[in-house]
Structure formats: C-alpha cells, structure tokens
N, C-alpha and C positions, 0 to 999 in steps of 0.2 A: 255321715254328712248332716250338718244342721244349717238351717236358714234362719236368720234373724232379720225381721222387718222392723223398721224404725222410721221416725220422722212424721208420723201422723199428728193430728191436732185439730184445732179449730181454725177455720178460715172463713172469711166473709165472702158472700157471693161476688164473683168477679175477681177474686183473689187467686193466689198461687200457693202451692205447697210442693216440696220435693220429698218423696219418700225413698227409702233405701232398703235393699235386700242384700245382706252380707252372708256369704257362704263360708262355712268352716268345716274342716275335716277333709277337704279335698281342694283341688284348684278349679277355679271357675271356667277356665279356658274351653273345656270340652262340653260344657253344659248349655242347653237352651234354658232360658229363664223366662217365666211368664208371671204376669200379675193377673189376679182375679179379684173380684170384690163381691161382697155379700151384704146386702142391706137387710134390715129387720123385716121379716115376713116375705122376703123375696128370694128367688133362686140365685145361686152363684152364677156370675157371668164373667166371661173373659174380658180383660181390659187391654192387655198388650203383651207382646212376646218379642224376645230378641234371641236369635239363634247364635250358635257358637261362632259363625262367620260374620255376625253383625247385621243380618237381615232382620228388619223389624215388621211387625204386624200390629194392627190396632183393631179393637172391637168397634161396633157401631157407635157413632156419636162421639168417639174419643179422638179420632184422627184430626189433627189440626189444633187440638187443645192439649193433648198429652204427648209427651216425648219420652221414649225409653232409651236408655243408653247403658253401656257397661264399661267398667274399668277393671280389666282382668288383673292388673297389678294389685288392686285393692280387694279383689274377690267380691266386688260389689256391683250391683245393678241399681240404677236409679230410675225413678219415674217422676218426671217433672209435669206437674198438673197446673194448667193455667185456665183462666176464665171459668173458675169453678162455679158449679151450680148446686143448689140445695139437693138435687137428685143425685149428686155425686157422693153424698153421705153414705158411708159403708165401712165395713172392715175390709181392708185391702190385704190380700195374702199373696205370698210369692211361692213359686213352684220351680224346681230344678229337674230337668230331664236329660238323661244321657243313656242311649241304648235302652236297656231294660230297667234302668234305675229311675225312680220317680220319688221326689221328696217334696214335702210341704212344710212351710214354716208357720209360725203363729202369725196372727194378723196385726196390723196397726190401724187404729181407728182414725178415720178422717171424717170430720164434721164440718159441713158448710152451712153456716147460719149467720144471720145478722143479729 
C-alpha cells in the first residue's frame, strides 16, 4: 500500500487550498484516513480523520475551517482548507489505518504567506 499526498503550495492568509491523499495497492473502502501536519521545529499534530463509514474528526482550531471528505471510487481523501492562517504552514502527511495495518505517505508542503 502506498499513499500519495498532493495539492500543497502557496496560499495567502484567508485563502483556500485543497490537498489530496491517494491510496494505491489496495482499495480505500476499509481504511480510516488521517491527516497530520508538522511545522518546522514543532511536533506533529493531528489535523483531521475520516473513518471507513465516513465519520469525521478534527483537531483543535481546525473544525469550521477544514473539511475532510473521501471518494472511495477514486481511492482518494481530500482536505479542503479555508480561512488559512500563517500558522497553518506545515508539511501535511496522510495516514491509512485498517486493523493492524498502518501506512504513512510522504507529505505535501502548505505555505501560507502574503
């Protein structure tokens, strides 16, 4: 199983970005997918998670600004980020879990700056 994160880039404060996490080597249906982020010099923190049945969870300060969704037909999970702040700047990583399986993908860099 491999995870490919994409869609990061430069956004202005108050702007929006949508990042994606595509799973290959298996089908997405049975996996819970989580996004975490890590900023330079800071610990990794959870951003959002969506379970196999579509239940969503959000980390502190993300709910209301971030929306996670999944498209099982495309084997892809999306994270829509709105009202971005400079403190949202980080490498965003995706994680897939099912039973005892746990996979991490490489990150995609999101930079929020004017």
